[in-house]
N, C-alpha and C positions, 0 to 999 in steps of 0.2 A: 504494500500500499504506499503510495507516495503522498507525502504531506505538503508537497511544494505549494499546491494551489490553495490549501487550507491555511497554511502559515501566512500566505500572501494576503488573506482576507479574513483574518481571525475575528475581526469585529465589523461586520457589514453595517454600513450606516446609511440611513435614508434621511438625510438632513431635513427634508421638507416636513417630516412627520415626527420630529422629536416632541416629547410632551412639554407642556408650557413651563413646568418647573425647571426641567433641564435647560430649556431655551433661556429662561430668565437668569439662571445661574451662569450660563455661558456668556450672556451679555454682560453680566456684572463683572466677570473675569476679564473680558475684553476691555471694558471701560477702566478697570483697575490697571491693566497692563498699559493701556495708552496713557493714563495719568502717571504711571510710574516713570515714563520717559521723562516727565518734568522733574521728578525726584532725582533721577540720575544727573540731569543737567544742573540742578541746584547743587548737588554734591560735587560736581566738577567745577563749580565756582560761578555759574550763571546766576543773575539776579532773579529772584522768585517772581518778580513782576514781568519778566520778559520770556518766560518759558511756557506760558499757556497753563493748562490744567496740570495739577499734580495732587497726590494723595497727602492729606494734611495730618495723617496719624503718625505717632512716634515710631511704630514698627517700620513703616515704609521709609521714613527718613533714615532710621538706623540701618536698614538693609542697604539702601542706596549708598549711604556713606561707607559701609563695609566693602561693597563691591568696588566702588571707585577707589577706595584705599588700596585694595588688593591690586587693581589695575595699575595704579601708579608705582607700587612696589615691584610689579612685573616689568616696569619700564615703558608702559603705555602712556603716551602723552595725551592729556585731555584738555589742551588749551583751546580757546575760542569756541566754547560749547554753545549750540543754539539749536532750536527746533526748525525742521524743514517741513513745509506744508504742501505746496503745490509746485508744478513745473509746466513748461510749455510743451504740448504734444508735438511729436514728430509728424511729418506729412504722411508717412506710412500709416500710422495709427489713426490720424484724422480722416484719411481716405476710406478707411474701413468703418468709420462711423463711431469710433470710440469717443466718449464724452468726458470721462473722469480724468481729472488732472492731478489727483492725489499722488504725491511723490512716493518713490520706492524708499528713499532715505527718510527715516523718521526724524533723526537728529544729525547734527554734524559736529565733529570736533577734530582738532589737528588737521583740518582741511580735508577730511574724509567724510563722504556720505555714509551713514550708518543705519542699517535696518536693525531695529530693536525687537527681540523675540522673547516671549515668556518660555522658559525652559520646560514648563509643565506641558507644553504642546500648543501650537497655534496653527492658524491657517495661513499658508503661503499665498494662495491665489483663490479668488472666486470671481471668475470671468464669464461674462455673457458672450454670445455669438460674435459680436464685432471685435472684442478684444482677443478671444480665442483665435479668430482668423488672423488678426494682426500679428500675434505672438508666432503662430505657425508660419506665416509669410516671412517674418524676420528670420526664423530658424532655418527655413528652407533656403533662403538666399545667403545665409552666412555659415551654414553647417553642411559640410560635404556629405556626411553620412545621411542626413535628412534628404538632401537633394537626390542622392543615389537611390534611397529607399522609395521615394515618391515617383521617381522615373518620369515617364511620359506625362503623368497627370500632376506633376508638382505644382503647376500654376492653377490647378483646379481644386486642390485639397483645401486651401484656406477658405474659399467661398462655400465649398461643400459643407464645411463645419459651421460656418456662419449661418447658412440656411437651415442646417439640422437643428440648431439651438433656437431658431426664430419661433415665436409662439405657434404660428400656423403649422409648422412641421413637427416641433418638439411634442406638443400636446396630442397631436394626431398619432405620433409614433409611440408614445407611452400609454395611450388610452387602452383600457381593458374592454371586456365585452359586456360587463354588467351595466345596468341602466345608469348608475352614478359614474362608474369608472370610464364609461364610454365618452364622457365629456372631457376626459383628460385631467380633471381637477375635481375636488370634493368641496371646496370652500363655498361656492354658490349655493350648493344643496344644503350645507350646514346652516347657512344664513337664512335660507327659506324655511328649513325645519324650525329654527328658532323663532322666526317671525310668525309662523303658523301656530307654534305652541304658545307664544305670548298672548295670542288672541283667545286661547283657551285657558289662560292662567297658569300655564306650565312654564317653568323657568329652565332654560337650556335644552338639552336633548334628552329624549327618553331612551331607556335602555335598548329598545328595539332599533331606534335610530342610530345609536352609537354603534351597534353591531353592524349595521348596514354600511356606515361610514368607514369603520375599520376594515371591512372586507373590500371596500373600493380602494382604500389606501394601499392595501396589500397588492391589489392588481396593478396600481400605478407604480408602486416601487419595483415591481417586476419589469416594467417598462424602462425605468431608469437603469436597471441593471443591464437591460439589453443594449442600451446606448453606451454604458460603461465598458462593455466588452470591446468597443473600438479602441479604447485607450488604456486598458488595464490588463493586458496579457491573457485574456480568457481563451480557453480552447473550446468554447461552446460550438456544438455542431450546427446551431442555427444562427451562427454569427452573420452570414451574408444576408439571410432573410431579415434578421433584426435590423441591420443597417438599412435595408430597403424601406422599412417602416418609417424611417426618419428622412427619407428622400435622398439617400446616398447610394450611388450605383455600385455594382459589384467591383468594378475595376478600382474605383476610388476607395471603397471600404478596405480593399486589400492593401492599398498603399498606406492608408491610415494606420491599419493594424501593424504593418511592418515598421513604419516610422516610430510609433509610440512605444514599441516594444524593443527598441534598440537603446542600450544604455547611453550611447553618445548623444542620441536625439533627446532622450529624457533629460539628460544633464543640461543640454542646451536650452530646453524649455524651462527647466527649473532656474537656470542661470538668468534667462531673460526675465522671468517672473520676479526674481530677486532684485536684479539691477535696474531694469528699466532702460537698459542701454539703447534698445531700439524704439522705446516708447517716448523718450524725452529728448527734445532738442537742447535743453539746458542741462549742463553737467551737474548742477547743484542738486537736482531732483533724483539723480541716479544714486544707487548704493554700491559701494565698493567693499564694505565690511559688514559683518553680521555680529552683533553683540547679543548673546543669549544669557539671560539672568534667571536665578531661582531665588525663591524666598528663604532658602537655606543659606544664602550669601555666596554661593558659587557663581561663577560666570565663565563664559567662553567668548573669546574675541577672535574671529576668523575672517579671512578673505572670503568673498562670495564664491570664489572658485573652490576653495577647500570645503565650504559648507554644502555646496551643491553636489559634491563628488560622490556622496553616499546615496545614489539614486534609489536604491532599494528600500531606503528608509522613508521615502515619500510615497503617499498614497494618492493615486489619481482616481477620481470618481466623478460621476455625473449626477446632478440633482436639480430640482426645480428652483428657479431663481426666486420664486415666491409670487403670491397673488397680489393684485392691485388692492388698494385699500377697500374695506368693507363699504365705506361711504360711496366710493366710485361705483362698486358693483351694484349697490342698492339703487343708485341713481339711474341704472340701465332699465329699471322698472320691470314689470311683468313677472312671469314665472322664472324665478332665478335658477330653478332646476334645469331649465332648457339652455342656460348660458354655458358655452364651451370654454375650454382653457385659452383658446385663441383670443377670446374676448376679455377674459378676466385674469389671465396670468401674464407674467413677464418673460416667459420662455425658460430655456434650460441654461445651465452653467457648468463649467468644468471647475471642480474644486481640487486643490492640491493641498493635502494635509501634511504638515511638517512632522519630522520625527518628534517623539515626546521630549527629547532633550538633544541639543547640539553640544552639550558640555562634555569635555573630556573628563572621565572619572566620575561622571554624575551617578553611575551605578557602581556601588562598591563591588569589588571583584575578588575578594579574598576569603570570604566566609562561607561556611556550609549553609548558614541561614539564607544567604543571598541566592545560593543554588536552589534551595527549596522554594524560594519565592518565585524564581524564574520558572521552575517546573510547574508550580501552581498556577502561575499567570497564564502560561502556554496552555495548560490543561483546561483551565476554566474558560479561556477564550474559545477553545475548540468545543467545549460543552455548550456554550452559548450559541455558536454557530449551528451545531448539529440539532440542538433543541428547537431552534427557529426554522429548521428546514427538515421536518420529520420524514417527509417522503424520501428525500435524498439519504437521510440517516438509515432509514429502513433498507434501502438498496445496498448501502455500504455494509451494513451488518449482515445482510444476506450473503454478500460476496465474501465476507470474512468468516463466515460459518458460525455466527453467534446463535442463529436459529435457521430453520429451513423454510421454504416457501409455503409449506402447509400452515405455518403460523399466521399467514395473512388472514386466515378465516376464523381465528379464535377471537373470543370477545375482549380479551385483555391484551391485545396486540400493542396498544400504546404503552402499557406497563413493561412489556417485554422490550420494546424499543428503548424506553428510558433506561431500563436495567443494562441493556447492551451499550448504550451511550456512556453510562457511568463506568462500565467495565473497560470500554476503550479509552476513556479519559484517564483512568488509573494507569493503564499501560503506557499511555503517552507520558504521564508524569514520571513513571518509573524509568522509561527510556531516557528522558531528558536529564534526570538526576544522575543516572549512571555515567552519562558522558559529560556531565556538567563540569567535573574537575578538570577535564582536558580542554574544553572550549570556552571556559568561563570568561577569559579575558577577551574573547572574540565575539561575545554576544552584545549586540546593540539593539536598542528599541525593543525591549522584552515583549514577546508574544507576537512579533511581526516577522522578523527576519534574522537569520543566523549568517554571519559573514566571517570569512577567514581572510584577512589581509585584502588583496584585491581579487581573490578567488570568490566564486559564488557557488558554494557547495549545495547539493540537493540531498537532503536527508530523506531516506526511505527505509522502511522496515516492514516486516510481515508480522501481523498480529496473530498469534496462534494460541 
């Protein structure tokens, strides 16, 4: 049994459908991280009145002072600190319809544009169709591996991706067959349900309505996974058909698949997403360094080239860019359940999630407890994936001989599948623990990838 594809996607994420508590917590963390940039600038000597927002609590100030103190002790100059906000777009990006001028450099010191990242994990990129196309166009014209992979359709790939992420194609491609999912979105139906319930004195959604919405969201997330296969190394047999759903021809879809699964190309995409070298005509808005910080006081300061080199630590995925505001949708009037994603959504986006930490030594590598933590993390991540995909888990367990096909017809099949999953997870944990002492120093981004220097080992074993 090969673990390669499951290690690659141990925590499938459907960002459009995270629960509201998780979304709020995520936003709070993002706001804190952005404000912490101000704390770092103040610790570097900038006046608090000139750095914009910053966290006013004592802990944030102490952490920032500690990090900057360590940086100076390590010989890193922090002179002339300031915040960077916007830059002038290049003609390439403007021609593709990109509007956002937010700089890639969050701050600047010692005449270097610096991207500041929370070591606990952050998002490198969330790009809609126009920016996706511009990034790919820049990479195709500046990276020999990308140009070779794209071949004769190199000049068609950027616009093909732009069109695929446009509302009219994206929502049609991700739509399910159910009455709600066929619209490509669920939000208008949720709004209609709530409006109808309010007239009856019912607050929110009924249990039956929640069940219908949940089923529709499951269908839609399957559509997102179909488009993710274009950029995330999937070996899905229905890859070509999935691409066609989003308006991408077979020839172009093959070129995209080859491109996005070459390390050189991925690194070039990550590098452009980090630096903005092709995005901005002004140097000040570009980033040349990455400063990663943690609340434990650790930090890492790397060039963008060094930070982008670990391509397997970055997760490429596709998700909904989000709905228009409820007010805008309601103003469309009529039966909201009839409104499609093309009308009410903003289209698709490519997301690139950064590794949980860019810091050297962020994970302690010398204790047995840490080995156990890694084994448990990998095992539980696989348990989560298999539990969320019971049909696949059942097939896997059948292949591995945990039970025979006759078990399909017994009443407690789910219990048997869950027991099989638990057994498999324990074997995975045992396997990782046994080899942990030998590969501990080579483990990065626990639960996602195992890397040995510049090699890319494929771990496989037979469960018996």
